[in-house]
C-alpha positions in Angstrom: 187.8 84.3 38.1 187.9 83.2 41.5 185.4 84.6 43.9 184.7 83.7 47.8 181.5 83.5 48.8 180.7 83.8 52.9 177.8 81.8 54.3 176.9 81.5 57.6 176.5 78.1 59.8 174.0 77.3 62.3 174.9 74.7 64.0 172.8 73.1 67.2 175.2 73.4 70.8 176.4 70.0 70.1 177.5 70.2 66.1 179.2 73.8 67.6 181.1 72.2 69.9 182.2 69.4 67.8 183.4 72.1 65.3 185.0 74.2 68.2 187.2 71.2 69.4 188.1 70.2 65.9 189.7 73.7 65.1 191.7 73.2 68.8 192.8 70.3 67.7 193.7 71.2 64.3 195.4 74.2 65.1 197.4 73.0 68.3 198.7 70.0 65.6 199.8 72.9 63.5 201.3 74.8 65.9 203.1 71.8 66.7 204.1 71.4 63.1 205.3 74.6 62.8 207.5 74.2 65.9 209.0 70.8 64.1 209.5 72.7 60.7 211.3 75.8 62.9 213.7 73.5 64.4 214.5 71.3 61.5 214.4 74.1 58.9 212.2 72.1 56.8 209.7 74.6 55.6 208.6 72.6 51.7 205.4 70.9 51.8 206.6 67.6 50.5 209.5 67.5 52.9 207.2 68.3 55.6 204.6 65.9 54.7 207.4 63.2 54.6 208.3 64.2 58.3 205.0 64.8 60.2 202.7 62.7 58.3 202.5 59.9 60.5 202.6 62.4 63.5 199.6 64.1 62.7 197.5 61.5 62.2 198.9 59.9 65.7 197.0 63.2 66.8 193.7 61.8 66.1 193.4 63.5 62.5 192.3 61.5 59.6 194.3 61.6 56.5 192.9 64.4 54.9 192.9 66.9 57.3 196.4 66.0 58.4 197.1 66.9 55.2 195.3 70.1 55.4 197.4 70.8 58.5 200.7 70.5 57.1 199.7 72.4 53.7 198.6 75.3 55.7 201.7 75.6 58.6 203.9 75.2 54.8 202.2 78.1 53.4 202.2 80.3 56.3 206.1 79.8 56.2 206.0 80.4 52.1 204.1 83.8 53.1 206.1 84.6 55.7 209.4 84.6 53.3 207.9 86.1 50.7 207.4 89.4 53.2 210.7 89.0 54.2 211.9 89.1 50.1 209.7 91.6 49.4 210.9 94.1 52.2 207.8 94.3 54.0 209.1 93.6 57.2 212.1 96.1 57.5 216.0 95.6 56.4 217.8 92.6 57.6 218.4 94.1 61.1 214.9 96.0 61.9 213.2 94.5 65.0 210.1 93.7 63.0 212.3 91.0 60.6 214.2 89.6 64.2 210.6 89.1 65.7 209.6 87.4 62.9 212.0 85.4 62.2 213.3 84.3 65.7 210.2 82.2 66.7 208.0 79.4 64.9 204.8 80.6 63.4 201.6 80.7 65.6 198.0 79.7 65.3 195.1 80.7 67.2 193.1 78.4 68.7 190.5 79.0 66.5 192.2 80.0 63.5 190.8 78.7 60.0 190.9 75.5 58.8 190.6 74.3 54.9 188.3 71.9 54.1 188.3 69.6 50.6 185.3 67.7 49.3 186.1 64.7 51.3 186.3 66.3 54.3 183.3 68.6 53.8 180.1 67.8 51.5 177.0 70.6 50.4 173.6 69.9 50.3 172.4 72.9 48.6 168.9 71.9 48.1 168.5 71.3 51.7 170.7 74.2 52.5 173.2 72.0 55.2 176.6 70.5 55.0 177.7 67.3 56.0 181.4 68.2 58.0 184.1 66.3 59.5 185.2 66.8 63.1 187.4 65.3 65.8 184.0 63.9 67.2 182.7 62.3 64.2 181.4 63.6 61.0 178.2 65.6 61.6 175.4 65.8 58.9 172.9 68.3 58.4 174.4 71.2 59.7 172.3 74.0 58.4 173.6 77.4 56.9 172.3 80.6 55.3 173.2 83.1 53.5 172.4 86.0 50.5 170.6 85.1 48.2 173.0 86.2 45.1 175.7 84.4 47.2 173.9 81.2 47.5 173.0 81.2 43.7 176.9 81.5 43.2 177.5 79.0 45.4 175.7 76.6 44.0 176.6 77.1 40.4 180.0 77.7 40.8 181.7 76.4 43.9 185.1 74.6 43.0 187.8 73.8 44.9 188.5 74.0 49.0 186.3 75.7 51.9 187.6 77.5 54.9 185.7 77.0 58.5 185.8 80.4 60.3 184.7 81.2 63.9 184.4 84.8 64.0 183.2 86.2 67.4 181.3 83.5 68.1 179.8 82.8 64.8 180.6 79.8 62.7 181.0 80.5 58.6 182.3 78.9 56.0 184.3 80.3 53.1 183.6 78.5 49.7 185.7 79.6 46.6 184.0 79.6 43.4 185.4 79.8 39.9 183.2 82.2 38.1 183.2 82.6 34.5 184.2 85.9 33.1 181.9 88.2 30.9 183.5 88.5 27.7 185.7 91.9 27.7 184.1 95.1 25.9 186.9 95.5 23.6 185.3 98.6 21.6 183.9 100.8 24.5 182.0 104.0 23.0 183.9 106.1 25.4 185.3 106.4 29.5 184.1 106.9 32.6 187.4 109.2 34.6 187.2 108.4 38.3 189.7 110.7 40.5 189.7 109.2 43.9 189.9 111.5 47.0 189.8 111.7 50.8 186.9 114.7 50.9 185.3 112.9 47.6 186.1 109.3 47.9 185.4 109.1 44.1 184.2 111.6 41.4 183.3 110.8 37.9 183.6 112.4 34.6 179.8 112.1 34.4 179.3 114.5 37.7 178.5 111.7 40.2 180.2 112.6 43.6 180.7 110.0 46.1 181.7 112.1 49.3 183.6 110.5 52.4 182.4 113.2 55.0 180.5 109.9 56.5 183.4 108.0 56.5 185.6 111.1 57.7 183.5 111.3 60.9 183.2 108.0 61.5 186.8 107.5 61.2 187.4 110.4 63.3 184.7 109.1 66.5 187.0 106.0 66.2 190.3 107.3 66.4 188.9 109.4 70.0 187.8 106.0 71.1 191.0 104.3 70.3 193.4 106.8 72.2 191.1 106.5 75.4 191.5 102.6 75.0 195.0 103.2 74.2 195.5 105.2 77.8 194.2 102.3 79.4 197.1 99.8 78.5 194.9 96.6 79.8 194.2 93.5 78.1 190.4 93.9 77.9 191.5 97.3 76.2 193.7 95.6 73.8 191.2 92.9 72.4 188.7 95.8 72.4 191.1 97.8 69.8 191.3 94.9 67.7 187.8 94.2 67.3 187.2 97.9 66.7 189.9 98.0 63.8 187.9 95.2 62.3 184.7 97.3 62.3 186.3 100.2 60.9 188.0 98.0 58.2 184.4 96.6 57.5 182.8 99.6 57.1 185.3 101.2 55.0 185.0 98.3 52.6 181.4 98.7 52.7 181.6 101.8 51.7 183.9 100.8 48.4 181.5 98.1 47.5 179.1 100.4 47.0 180.9 103.5 45.3 182.4 100.5 43.1 179.1 98.9 41.8 177.8 102.1 40.9 180.5 102.9 38.7 180.6 99.3 37.2 176.9 99.8 36.6 177.3 102.7 34.9 180.2 102.0 32.5 178.1 98.6 31.7 175.2 100.0 31.0 176.7 102.7 28.7 178.9 100.7 27.1 182.0 102.7 28.2 185.0 101.7 30.1 186.6 103.0 33.7 189.8 104.8 33.7 191.5 105.1 37.1 194.2 107.4 38.3 197.5 105.0 38.7 198.4 106.2 42.2 201.4 103.1 42.8 203.6 104.6 45.6 201.6 108.1 46.1 202.7 108.1 49.6 206.0 108.0 48.5 205.5 111.0 46.5 203.6 114.0 48.5 204.7 115.5 51.5 201.9 116.2 53.8 201.5 118.2 57.1 202.0 116.2 60.5 198.2 115.6 61.1 197.5 114.9 57.7 199.8 111.7 57.6 197.6 109.5 59.6 194.3 110.2 57.4 196.4 109.3 53.9 198.0 106.0 55.2 194.8 104.5 56.4 192.8 105.8 53.4 191.6 102.8 51.2 192.7 104.0 48.0 194.1 100.8 46.7 191.1 98.6 48.1 188.5 101.1 46.0 190.4 100.6 42.8 190.7 96.3 43.1 187.0 96.7 43.8 186.1 98.6 40.7 188.7 96.3 38.8 187.3 93.1 39.8 183.7 93.7 39.6 184.5 95.3 36.1 186.1 91.9 35.2 182.9 90.3 36.0 180.9 92.4 33.9 183.1 93.0 31.0 184.1 96.3 31.2 187.6 97.2 30.4 189.5 99.3 32.9 192.3 101.6 32.2 195.1 103.3 34.7 196.5 106.5 33.4 199.1 109.2 34.7 198.0 110.6 37.5 200.4 113.7 37.4 199.1 117.3 37.2 195.3 115.8 36.7 193.7 118.2 39.2 195.9 121.4 37.7 195.4 120.9 34.0 193.0 122.7 32.2 190.8 120.4 30.0 189.9 123.4 27.9 193.5 125.3 27.0 195.6 122.6 28.3 197.6 125.2 30.6 199.0 123.3 33.4 199.9 125.6 37.0 199.4 125.2 40.5 198.1 128.9 40.4 194.6 127.1 38.7 193.3 125.7 41.5 193.5 128.5 44.4 191.9 126.0 46.8 191.3 122.4 47.2 187.9 122.5 46.4 188.3 124.6 43.0 189.4 124.9 39.7 189.9 128.0 37.5 192.1 128.4 34.8 194.3 131.5 34.7 194.6 131.3 31.0 190.8 130.8 29.2 189.2 131.0 32.4 187.3 128.0 32.9 186.5 127.0 36.3 184.7 123.9 38.5 185.0 121.6 41.0 188.5 120.5 41.2 187.7 116.9 41.5 185.4 116.8 38.6 188.0 118.5 36.1 190.4 116.1 37.5 188.3 112.9 36.4 187.6 114.8 33.1 191.4 114.6 32.5 191.6 111.4 33.4 189.3 110.5 30.8 190.9 112.4 28.4 194.0 111.0 29.0 192.5 107.3 28.9 190.8 108.5 25.0 194.3 109.3 24.1 196.1 106.0 25.4 193.4 103.9 24.1 193.2 105.7 20.6 197.0 105.1 20.9 197.1 101.4 21.6 194.8 100.3 19.2 195.8 102.4 16.2 196.7 100.4 13.4 200.9 100.4 12.7 201.8 102.8 10.4 203.2 101.2 7.4 207.0 101.4 6.9 208.4 103.5 4.5 210.7 102.2 2.0 214.5 102.6 2.5 216.2 104.7 -0.5 218.4 101.4 -1.2 214.8 99.9 -1.4 213.4 99.3 -5.1 217.1 99.5 -6.7 218.0 96.3 -8.4 
C-alpha cells in the first residue's frame, strides 16, 4: 500500500534561499504553462509536453524539472475536470463552476514541487539529501523525522517526493510502498464501533473515546473565527487560513489516536472491525439550525479512513454494516422503537427492559450485524436440489 512519509529539512541559509528560488521559478513556469493550456485548450500530458517542453527549458529548468512542471499543470486540469464531472462545483450554471472554468488554474509561488530520483537522492545513513535547484545542485541538505517514519522511508521509499514550504519550514513528502500484512480471513469476532459527536467512537468492548475536548476546541476556534471574519482585513484572512489548518491538524491527530487504539485492540485479539456505513448521512438526517455546522464539519469519514488504512497495514478485516436504527434496536429482544431511546445518552427497551448507554448499545448492534453478514458471506453454498425432471431416463 502507498503511504506518504514526511520529513523536515534543515537547510543552511544558502540552501534555503536556493530552495525558495526553485519553488518560485517552477511555479511561475507552471502558471505560464497553465495559461497556455487554458488558451489553447490543450490539457493532455503528452500534447502539453510537445507544446511547452522547449519553452520550459528556456526558462532555466533542467529536463526532468521541466517535465514535472508540465505534468503538474496537466494533473491540475485533470483534477479540475474530474471535480466538474462529479458535480463537486455545482451545476453548469452555478457561480462556483463559472469561477473555476473562466480562468486558468493558478499556482502559488510556494506551491509544492515534485522531484524524482534523478533530481533528488537520499543518503539515509548520513540523514542528508542531494537536491536539484535553479542555483545548482545542493548536496548534504540535512533532514530529520520520527524514528518510525525514517525506518519506513529507508526500507520502502519508492517514487517521487514533493518539496513543500509550510510556514517557513521545509518539508519533503516521500512516497513509500509498504507491503501489506496478510489479511486475517478468519476473525474470532468483531469489534463494533459507533461513531458520534459527543462520543467520537464507542466500541462494543465498552471503550469510549469522548469528543468533549474536541468540541470545546472547536467552539473556541469558532468564536475566534467570528471575530476575525468581522475585521475583513487581509491579515485577518491570512490568520483565518492558518487557524483552519491548525484546527484540521488537531482533529486529524485525535482521529489518528482513536483509530490506532481500535486497530491495536483488534489485532491483539484476532478480531475484525465493524463500522457503520455513514455514506450520505448528511442527506438523510434533519437537524436543527444550530446543529448543522457541527455535523457538517465533523470528521466522520476521516476517522473511518484512518481505521481502514491502519487496519489494512495490520491485516485486520474491516466491514461496513447498515447504520439504520442501531441506536433504537434492542440487542436482546430485537424490538425497534424510538421510545427505546428516551434521550441522547440513554437506552431503555420498552419491551424487555434492557438499559444502558445508547452509544454502547449501538456498537453492540453494529457487532451483531457484522457477525450475521460475515456468516452469510462465508457460508458454504447450499446444494441445489434436483428438479422433478432430473434423475428420470
